[in-house]
N, CA, C, O and the ligand as a Tripos MOL2 file, in Angstrom:
@<TRIPOS>MOLECULE
protein
  229   227    58     0     0
PROTEIN
NO_CHARGES

@<TRIPOS>ATOM
      1 N          22.5280  118.2050  226.5440 N.3       1 MET1
      2 CA         21.9180  118.1850  225.2090 C.3       1 MET1
      3 C          23.0030  118.0840  224.1590 C.2       1 MET1
      4 O          23.8240  118.9920  224.0340 O.2       1 MET1
      5 N          23.0260  116.9950  223.3990 N.am      2 ASN2
      6 CA         24.0090  116.8520  222.3410 C.3       2 ASN2
      7 C          23.4570  117.4230  221.0430 C.2       2 ASN2
      8 O          22.2530  117.3740  220.7890 O.2       2 ASN2
      9 N          24.3440  117.9580  220.2380 N.am      3 CYS3
     10 CA         23.9520  118.5120  218.9500 C.3       3 CYS3
     11 C          23.4150  117.4080  218.0510 C.2       3 CYS3
     12 O          24.0450  116.3570  217.9360 O.2       3 CYS3
     13 N          22.2520  117.6210  217.4000 N.am      4 PRO4
     14 CA         21.7050  116.5760  216.5280 C.3       4 PRO4
     15 C          22.4930  116.4100  215.2330 C.2       4 PRO4
     16 O          22.3110  115.4230  214.5200 O.2       4 PRO4
     17 N          23.3610  117.3600  214.9250 N.am      5 ILE5
     18 CA         24.1180  117.2800  213.6760 C.3       5 ILE5
     19 C          25.4600  116.5970  213.9060 C.2       5 ILE5
     20 O          25.7670  115.5850  213.2750 O.2       5 ILE5
     21 N          26.2460  117.1480  214.7980 N.am      6 CYS6
     22 CA         27.5920  116.6190  215.0000 C.3       6 CYS6
     23 C          27.6650  115.6940  216.2040 C.2       6 CYS6
     24 O          28.6610  114.9950  216.3970 O.2       6 CYS6
     25 N          26.6070  115.6870  217.0190 N.am      7 GLY7
     26 CA         26.6170  114.8280  218.1860 C.3       7 GLY7
     27 C          27.4820  115.3470  219.3140 C.2       7 GLY7
     28 O          27.6520  114.6860  220.3380 O.2       7 GLY7
     29 N          28.0320  116.5450  219.1170 N.am      8 GLY8
     30 CA         28.9300  117.1000  220.1280 C.3       8 GLY8
     31 C          28.1760  117.7280  221.2790 C.2       8 GLY8
     32 O          26.9520  117.8610  221.2660 O.2       8 GLY8
     33 N          28.9540  118.1060  222.2680 N.am      9 ARG9
     34 CA         28.3530  118.6920  223.4560 C.3       9 ARG9
     35 C          28.6300  120.1790  223.5640 C.2       9 ARG9
     36 O          28.3760  120.7810  224.6070 O.2       9 ARG9
     37 N          29.1430  120.7770  222.5090 N.am     10 ALA10
     38 CA         29.4520  122.2120  222.5400 C.3      10 ALA10
     39 C          28.1950  123.0220  222.2650 C.2      10 ALA10
     40 O          28.1700  123.8680  221.3710 O.2      10 ALA10
     41 N          27.1600  122.7540  223.0380 N.am     11 THR11
     42 CA         25.8800  123.3940  222.7990 C.3      11 THR11
     43 C          25.5040  124.2660  223.9890 C.2      11 THR11
     44 O          25.9250  124.0330  225.1220 O.2      11 THR11
     45 N          24.7090  125.2620  223.6940 N.am     12 GLY12
     46 CA         24.2150  126.1240  224.7440 C.3      12 GLY12
     47 C          22.7510  126.4180  224.5160 C.2      12 GLY12
     48 O          22.2830  126.4770  223.3790 O.2      12 GLY12
     49 N          22.0380  126.6000  225.6050 N.am     13 LYS13
     50 CA         20.6200  126.9150  225.4780 C.3      13 LYS13
     51 C          20.4820  128.4140  225.2340 C.2      13 LYS13
     52 O          21.0590  129.2230  225.9610 O.2      13 LYS13
     53 N          19.7200  128.7770  224.2160 N.am     14 VAL14
     54 CA         19.5410  130.1930  223.9000 C.3      14 VAL14
     55 C          18.1020  130.6340  224.0680 C.2      14 VAL14
     56 O          17.7990  131.8160  223.9040 O.2      14 VAL14
     57 N          17.2170  129.7230  224.3880 N.am     15 GLY15
     58 CA         15.8200  130.0850  224.5730 C.3      15 GLY15
     59 C          15.0290  128.8480  224.9090 C.2      15 GLY15
     60 O          15.5890  127.7650  225.0820 O.2      15 GLY15
     61 N          13.7190  129.0130  225.0020 N.am     16 THR16
     62 CA         12.8650  127.8710  225.3000 C.3      16 THR16
     63 C          12.9610  126.8640  224.1530 C.2      16 THR16
     64 O          12.5880  127.1710  223.0210 O.2      16 THR16
     65 N          13.4480  125.6970  224.4410 N.am     17 ASP17
     66 CA         13.6060  124.6360  223.4440 C.3      17 ASP17
     67 C          14.5210  125.0490  222.2950 C.2      17 ASP17
     68 O          14.4550  124.4660  221.2130 O.2      17 ASP17
     69 N          15.3620  126.0370  222.5170 N.am     18 GLN18
     70 CA         16.2880  126.4760  221.4670 C.3      18 GLN18
     71 C          17.7100  126.3240  221.9570 C.2      18 GLN18
     72 O          18.0490  126.6890  223.0830 O.2      18 GLN18
     73 N          18.5240  125.7800  221.0900 N.am     19 TYR19
     74 CA         19.9100  125.5210  221.4500 C.3      19 TYR19
     75 C          20.8130  125.9820  220.3160 C.2      19 TYR19
     76 O          20.3790  126.1100  219.1710 O.2      19 TYR19
     77 N          22.0680  126.2270  220.6460 N.am     20 PHE20
     78 CA         23.0530  126.6470  219.6580 C.3      20 PHE20
     79 C          24.2570  125.7280  219.7710 C.2      20 PHE20
     80 O          24.7210  125.4290  220.8710 O.2      20 PHE20
     81 N          24.7550  125.2870  218.6330 N.am     21 CYS21
     82 CA         25.9600  124.4570  218.6410 C.3      21 CYS21
     83 C          27.1370  125.2920  218.1730 C.2      21 CYS21
     84 O          27.1340  125.8140  217.0580 O.2      21 CYS21
     85 N          28.1350  125.4170  219.0210 N.am     22 TRP22
     86 CA         29.3130  126.2050  218.6710 C.3      22 TRP22
     87 C          30.1710  125.4850  217.6560 C.2      22 TRP22
     88 O          30.9540  126.1190  216.9480 O.2      22 TRP22
     89 N          30.0430  124.1950  217.5720 N.am     23 ASN23
     90 CA         30.8010  123.4090  216.6070 C.3      23 ASN23
     91 C          30.3010  123.6710  215.1940 C.2      23 ASN23
     92 O          31.0810  123.9820  214.2940 O.2      23 ASN23
     93 N          28.9880  123.5410  215.0090 N.am     24 CYS24
     94 CA         28.3770  123.6670  213.6900 C.3      24 CYS24
     95 C          27.9450  125.0990  213.4000 C.2      24 CYS24
     96 O          27.6560  125.4310  212.2510 O.2      24 CYS24
     97 N          27.8970  125.9570  214.4260 N.am     25 CYS25
     98 CA         27.3740  127.3130  214.2670 C.3      25 CYS25
     99 C          25.9470  127.2840  213.7290 C.2      25 CYS25
    100 O          25.5970  128.0670  212.8460 O.2      25 CYS25
    101 N          25.1440  126.4010  214.2490 N.am     26 VAL26
    102 CA         23.7290  126.3630  213.8830 C.3      26 VAL26
    103 C          22.8930  126.4380  215.1510 C.2      26 VAL26
    104 O          23.3210  126.0530  216.2400 O.2      26 VAL26
    105 N          21.6850  126.9490  214.9620 N.am     27 GLU27
    106 CA         20.7250  126.9630  216.0540 C.3      27 GLU27
    107 C          19.6880  125.8930  215.7650 C.2      27 GLU27
    108 O          19.3050  125.6900  214.6130 O.2      27 GLU27
    109 N          19.2440  125.2260  216.7780 N.am     28 TYR28
    110 CA         18.2060  124.2360  216.5440 C.3      28 TYR28
    111 C          17.1490  124.3150  217.6250 C.2      28 TYR28
    112 O          17.4120  124.7010  218.7640 O.2      28 TYR28
    113 N          15.9510  123.9360  217.2310 N.am     29 ARG29
    114 CA         14.8010  123.9480  218.1230 C.3      29 ARG29
    115 C          14.2300  122.5470  218.1810 C.2      29 ARG29
    116 O          14.1440  121.8490  217.1700 O.2      29 ARG29
    117 N          13.8570  122.1630  219.3340 N.am     30 ILE30
    118 CA         13.3490  120.8080  219.5380 C.3      30 ILE30
    119 C          11.9340  120.9120  220.0600 C.2      30 ILE30
    120 O          11.6760  121.5660  221.0710 O.2      30 ILE30
    121 N          11.0240  120.2640  219.3670 N.am     31 ASN31
    122 CA          9.6380  120.2420  219.8240 C.3      31 ASN31
    123 C           9.0330  118.8940  219.4640 C.2      31 ASN31
    124 O           9.7280  117.9660  219.0510 O.2      31 ASN31
    125 N           7.7350  118.8140  219.6300 N.am     32 LYS32
    126 CA          7.0580  117.5390  219.4220 C.3      32 LYS32
    127 C           7.2320  117.0410  217.9970 C.2      32 LYS32
    128 O           7.2500  115.8350  217.7520 O.2      32 LYS32
    129 N           7.3600  117.9800  217.0520 N.am     33 GLU33
    130 CA          7.4410  117.5820  215.6470 C.3      33 GLU33
    131 C           8.8460  117.1670  215.2450 C.2      33 GLU33
    132 O           9.0560  116.6880  214.1300 O.2      33 GLU33
    133 N           9.7800  117.3390  216.1130 N.am     34 GLY34
    134 CA         11.1360  116.9520  215.7860 C.3      34 GLY34
    135 C          12.1020  118.0920  215.9890 C.2      34 GLY34
    136 O          11.8880  118.9750  216.8200 O.2      34 GLY34
    137 N          13.1670  118.0560  215.2170 N.am     35 VAL35
    138 CA         14.2290  119.0440  215.3500 C.3      35 VAL35
    139 C          14.2100  119.9410  214.1250 C.2      35 VAL35
    140 O          14.2310  119.4670  212.9880 O.2      35 VAL35
    141 N          14.1710  121.2390  214.3740 N.am     36 GLN36
    142 CA         14.3140  122.2020  213.2860 C.3      36 GLN36
    143 C          15.6890  122.8280  213.4320 C.2      36 GLN36
    144 O          16.1140  123.1730  214.5350 O.2      36 GLN36
    145 N          16.3770  122.9710  212.3160 N.am     37 ILE37
    146 CA         17.7420  123.4880  212.3630 C.3      37 ILE37
    147 C          17.8230  124.7580  211.5410 C.2      37 ILE37
    148 O          17.2800  124.8340  210.4390 O.2      37 ILE37
    149 N          18.5020  125.7500  212.0820 N.am     38 PHE38
    150 CA         18.6480  127.0350  211.4070 C.3      38 PHE38
    151 C          20.1220  127.3850  211.3380 C.2      38 PHE38
    152 O          20.8710  127.1960  212.2960 O.2      38 PHE38
    153 N          20.5220  127.8990  210.1850 N.am     39 GLU39
    154 CA         21.8720  128.4170  210.0400 C.3      39 GLU39
    155 C          21.8720  129.9020  210.3570 C.2      39 GLU39
    156 O          20.8810  130.5920  210.1160 O.2      39 GLU39
    157 N          22.9460  130.3810  210.8800 N.am     40 LEU40
    158 CA         23.0990  131.8120  211.1090 C.3      40 LEU40
    159 C          23.7180  132.4280  209.8690 C.2      40 LEU40
    160 O          24.8110  132.0440  209.4530 O.2      40 LEU40
    161 N          23.0100  133.3930  209.2760 N.am     41 GLY41
    162 CA         23.5470  134.0840  208.1180 C.3      41 GLY41
    163 C          24.6320  135.0720  208.5100 C.2      41 GLY41
    164 O          24.8390  135.3550  209.6900 O.2      41 GLY41
    165 N          25.3190  135.5900  207.5070 N.am     42 GLU42
    166 CA         26.4040  136.5300  207.7890 C.3      42 GLU42
    167 C          25.9030  137.7810  208.4790 C.2      42 GLU42
    168 O          26.6350  138.4240  209.2310 O.2      42 GLU42
    169 N          24.6380  138.1260  208.2160 N.am     43 ASP43
    170 CA         24.0750  139.3100  208.8510 C.3      43 ASP43
    171 C          23.3990  138.9850  210.1710 C.2      43 ASP43
    172 O          22.7480  139.8420  210.7690 O.2      43 ASP43
    173 N          23.5520  137.7510  210.6230 N.am     44 GLY44
    174 CA         23.0010  137.3740  211.9110 C.3      44 GLY44
    175 C          21.5800  136.8640  211.8410 C.2      44 GLY44
    176 O          20.9910  136.5240  212.8670 O.2      44 GLY44
    177 N          21.0180  136.8050  210.6380 N.am     45 SER45
    178 CA         19.6510  136.2990  210.5260 C.3      45 SER45
    179 C          19.6630  134.7730  210.5030 C.2      45 SER45
    180 O          20.6790  134.1430  210.2090 O.2      45 SER45
    181 N          18.5340  134.2120  210.8140 N.am     46 LEU46
    182 CA         18.4140  132.7660  210.8140 C.3      46 LEU46
    183 C          17.8340  132.2910  209.4930 C.2      46 LEU46
    184 O          16.8540  132.8480  208.9990 O.2      46 LEU46
    185 N          18.4430  131.2630  208.9280 N.am     47 MET47
    186 CA         17.9430  130.6770  207.6890 C.3      47 MET47
    187 C          17.6920  129.2010  207.9460 C.2      47 MET47
    188 O          18.4230  128.5520  208.6940 O.2      47 MET47
    189 N          16.6560  128.6840  207.3170 N.am     48 ALA48
    190 CA         16.3840  127.2580  207.4690 C.3      48 ALA48
    191 C          17.5770  126.4650  206.9550 C.2      48 ALA48
    192 O          18.1060  126.7400  205.8780 O.2      48 ALA48
    193 N          17.9760  125.5120  207.7150 N.am     49 PHE49
    194 CA         19.1260  124.6910  207.3720 C.3      49 PHE49
    195 C          18.6580  123.5750  206.4540 C.2      49 PHE49
    196 O          17.7220  122.8480  206.7840 O.2      49 PHE49
    197 N          19.2980  123.4370  205.3130 N.am     50 ASP50
    198 CA         18.9110  122.4100  204.3460 C.3      50 ASP50
    199 C          19.9540  121.3020  204.3490 C.2      50 ASP50
    200 O          21.0270  121.4600  203.7670 O.2      50 ASP50
    201 N          19.6540  120.2020  204.9870 N.am     51 PRO51
    202 CA         20.6740  119.1520  205.0930 C.3      51 PRO51
    203 C          21.0580  118.5630  203.7560 C.2      51 PRO51
    204 O          22.1340  117.9820  203.6190 O.2      51 PRO51
    205 N          20.1880  118.7050  202.7620 N.am     52 TYR52
    206 CA         20.4840  118.0930  201.4670 C.3      52 TYR52
    207 C          21.5260  118.8820  200.6870 C.2      52 TYR52
    208 O          22.0840  118.3870  199.7080 O.2      52 TYR52
    209 N          21.7830  120.0930  201.1180 N.am     53 ASN53
    210 CA         22.8410  120.8730  200.4860 C.3      53 ASN53
    211 C          24.1530  120.7840  201.2600 C.2      53 ASN53
    212 O          25.1400  121.4210  200.8920 O.2      53 ASN53
    213 N          24.1620  120.0110  202.3090 N.am     54 GLN54
    214 CA         25.3280  119.9410  203.1590 C.3      54 GLN54
    215 C          25.9170  118.5390  203.0880 C.2      54 GLN54
    216 O          25.2740  117.6020  202.6150 O.2      54 GLN54
    217 N          27.1100  118.4160  203.5520 N.am     55 GLN55
    218 CA         27.7620  117.1140  203.5700 C.3      55 GLN55
    219 C          27.6950  116.4820  204.9630 C.2      55 GLN55
    220 O          28.4260  115.5370  205.2610 O.2      55 GLN55
    221 N          26.8330  117.0020  205.7890 N.am     56 LEU56
    222 CA         26.8490  116.5860  207.1910 C.3      56 LEU56
    223 C          26.1240  115.2730  207.4110 C.2      56 LEU56
    224 O          26.3800  114.5760  208.3920 O.2      56 LEU56
    225 N          25.2210  114.9320  206.5070 N.am     57 TYR57
    226 CA         24.4660  113.6970  206.7260 C.3      57 TYR57
    227 C          24.9670  112.5740  205.8260 C.2      57 TYR57
    228 O          24.4430  111.4610  205.8790 O.2      57 TYR57
    229 ZN         26.9820  120.5420  216.1690 Zn       58 ZN58
@<TRIPOS>BOND
     1     1     2 1
     2     2     3 1
     3     3     4 2
     4     3     5 am
     5     5     6 1
     6     6     7 1
     7     7     8 2
     8     7     9 am
     9     9    10 1
    10    10    11 1
    11    11    12 2
    12    11    13 am
    13    13    14 1
    14    14    15 1
    15    15    16 2
    16    15    17 am
    17    17    18 1
    18    18    19 1
    19    19    20 2
    20    19    21 am
    21    21    22 1
    22    22    23 1
    23    23    24 2
    24    23    25 am
    25    25    26 1
    26    26    27 1
    27    27    28 2
    28    27    29 am
    29    29    30 1
    30    30    31 1
    31    31    32 2
    32    31    33 am
    33    33    34 1
    34    34    35 1
    35    35    36 2
    36    35    37 am
    37    37    38 1
    38    38    39 1
    39    39    40 2
    40    39    41 am
    41    41    42 1
    42    42    43 1
    43    43    44 2
    44    43    45 am
    45    45    46 1
    46    46    47 1
    47    47    48 2
    48    47    49 am
    49    49    50 1
    50    50    51 1
    51    51    52 2
    52    51    53 am
    53    53    54 1
    54    54    55 1
    55    55    56 2
    56    55    57 am
    57    57    58 1
    58    58    59 1
    59    59    60 2
    60    59    61 am
    61    61    62 1
    62    62    63 1
    63    63    64 2
    64    63    65 am
    65    65    66 1
    66    66    67 1
    67    67    68 2
    68    67    69 am
    69    69    70 1
    70    70    71 1
    71    71    72 2
    72    71    73 am
    73    73    74 1
    74    74    75 1
    75    75    76 2
    76    75    77 am
    77    77    78 1
    78    78    79 1
    79    79    80 2
    80    79    81 am
    81    81    82 1
    82    82    83 1
    83    83    84 2
    84    83    85 am
    85    85    86 1
    86    86    87 1
    87    87    88 2
    88    87    89 am
    89    89    90 1
    90    90    91 1
    91    91    92 2
    92    91    93 am
    93    93    94 1
    94    94    95 1
    95    95    96 2
    96    95    97 am
    97    97    98 1
    98    98    99 1
    99    99   100 2
   100    99   101 am
   101   101   102 1
   102   102   103 1
   103   103   104 2
   104   103   105 am
   105   105   106 1
   106   106   107 1
   107   107   108 2
   108   107   109 am
   109   109   110 1
   110   110   111 1
   111   111   112 2
   112   111   113 am
   113   113   114 1
   114   114   115 1
   115   115   116 2
   116   115   117 am
   117   117   118 1
   118   118   119 1
   119   119   120 2
   120   119   121 am
   121   121   122 1
   122   122   123 1
   123   123   124 2
   124   123   125 am
   125   125   126 1
   126   126   127 1
   127   127   128 2
   128   127   129 am
   129   129   130 1
   130   130   131 1
   131   131   132 2
   132   131   133 am
   133   133   134 1
   134   134   135 1
   135   135   136 2
   136   135   137 am
   137   137   138 1
   138   138   139 1
   139   139   140 2
   140   139   141 am
   141   141   142 1
   142   142   143 1
   143   143   144 2
   144   143   145 am
   145   145   146 1
   146   146   147 1
   147   147   148 2
   148   147   149 am
   149   149   150 1
   150   150   151 1
   151   151   152 2
   152   151   153 am
   153   153   154 1
   154   154   155 1
   155   155   156 2
   156   155   157 am
   157   157   158 1
   158   158   159 1
   159   159   160 2
   160   159   161 am
   161   161   162 1
   162   162   163 1
   163   163   164 2
   164   163   165 am
   165   165   166 1
   166   166   167 1
   167   167   168 2
   168   167   169 am
   169   169   170 1
   170   170   171 1
   171   171   172 2
   172   171   173 am
   173   173   174 1
   174   174   175 1
   175   175   176 2
   176   175   177 am
   177   177   178 1
   178   178   179 1
   179   179   180 2
   180   179   181 am
   181   181   182 1
   182   182   183 1
   183   183   184 2
   184   183   185 am
   185   185   186 1
   186   186   187 1
   187   187   188 2
   188   187   189 am
   189   189   190 1
   190   190   191 1
   191   191   192 2
   192   191   193 am
   193   193   194 1
   194   194   195 1
   195   195   196 2
   196   195   197 am
   197   197   198 1
   198   198   199 1
   199   199   200 2
   200   199   201 am
   201   201   202 1
   202   202   203 1
   203   203   204 2
   204   203   205 am
   205   205   206 1
   206   206   207 1
   207   207   208 2
   208   207   209 am
   209   209   210 1
   210   210   211 1
   211   211   212 2
   212   211   213 am
   213   213   214 1
   214   214   215 1
   215   215   216 2
   216   215   217 am
   217   217   218 1
   218   218   219 1
   219   219   220 2
   220   219   221 am
   221   221   222 1
   222   222   223 1
   223   223   224 2
   224   223   225 am
   225   225   226 1
   226   226   227 1
   227   227   228 2
@<TRIPOS>SUBSTRUCTURE
     1 MET1         2 RESIDUE 1 A MET
     2 ASN2         6 RESIDUE 1 A ASN
     3 CYS3        10 RESIDUE 1 A CYS
     4 PRO4        14 RESIDUE 1 A PRO
     5 ILE5        18 RESIDUE 1 A ILE
     6 CYS6        22 RESIDUE 1 A CYS
     7 GLY7        26 RESIDUE 1 A GLY
     8 GLY8        30 RESIDUE 1 A GLY
     9 ARG9        34 RESIDUE 1 A ARG
    10 ALA10       38 RESIDUE 1 A ALA
    11 THR11       42 RESIDUE 1 A THR
    12 GLY12       46 RESIDUE 1 A GLY
    13 LYS13       50 RESIDUE 1 A LYS
    14 VAL14       54 RESIDUE 1 A VAL
    15 GLY15       58 RESIDUE 1 A GLY
    16 THR16       62 RESIDUE 1 A THR
    17 ASP17       66 RESIDUE 1 A ASP
    18 GLN18       70 RESIDUE 1 A GLN
    19 TYR19       74 RESIDUE 1 A TYR
    20 PHE20       78 RESIDUE 1 A PHE
    21 CYS21       82 RESIDUE 1 A CYS
    22 TRP22       86 RESIDUE 1 A TRP
    23 ASN23       90 RESIDUE 1 A ASN
    24 CYS24       94 RESIDUE 1 A CYS
    25 CYS25       98 RESIDUE 1 A CYS
    26 VAL26      102 RESIDUE 1 A VAL
    27 GLU27      106 RESIDUE 1 A GLU
    28 TYR28      110 RESIDUE 1 A TYR
    29 ARG29      114 RESIDUE 1 A ARG
    30 ILE30      118 RESIDUE 1 A ILE
    31 ASN31      122 RESIDUE 1 A ASN
    32 LYS32      126 RESIDUE 1 A LYS
    33 GLU33      130 RESIDUE 1 A GLU
    34 GLY34      134 RESIDUE 1 A GLY
    35 VAL35      138 RESIDUE 1 A VAL
    36 GLN36      142 RESIDUE 1 A GLN
    37 ILE37      146 RESIDUE 1 A ILE
    38 PHE38      150 RESIDUE 1 A PHE
    39 GLU39      154 RESIDUE 1 A GLU
    40 LEU40      158 RESIDUE 1 A LEU
    41 GLY41      162 RESIDUE 1 A GLY
    42 GLU42      166 RESIDUE 1 A GLU
    43 ASP43      170 RESIDUE 1 A ASP
    44 GLY44      174 RESIDUE 1 A GLY
    45 SER45      178 RESIDUE 1 A SER
    46 LEU46      182 RESIDUE 1 A LEU
    47 MET47      186 RESIDUE 1 A MET
    48 ALA48      190 RESIDUE 1 A ALA
    49 PHE49      194 RESIDUE 1 A PHE
    50 ASP50      198 RESIDUE 1 A ASP
    51 PRO51      202 RESIDUE 1 A PRO
    52 TYR52      206 RESIDUE 1 A TYR
    53 ASN53      210 RESIDUE 1 A ASN
    54 GLN54      214 RESIDUE 1 A GLN
    55 GLN55      218 RESIDUE 1 A GLN
    56 LEU56      222 RESIDUE 1 A LEU
    57 TYR57      226 RESIDUE 1 A TYR
    58 ZN58       229 GROUP 0 **** ****
């Protein structure tokens, strides 16, 4: 499974349809509706990742 953001392979499965990219430090979920991406907050909580605020795309 390659990371949908960086395309790298530094990913690990953390749950059903949930993956974590060590490169981007984001968690993403893949389902029928597409890819949902979450950032890990400093307190360990998950926040919706907003690609429009990032320079990644
Ligand atoms: Zn990545």
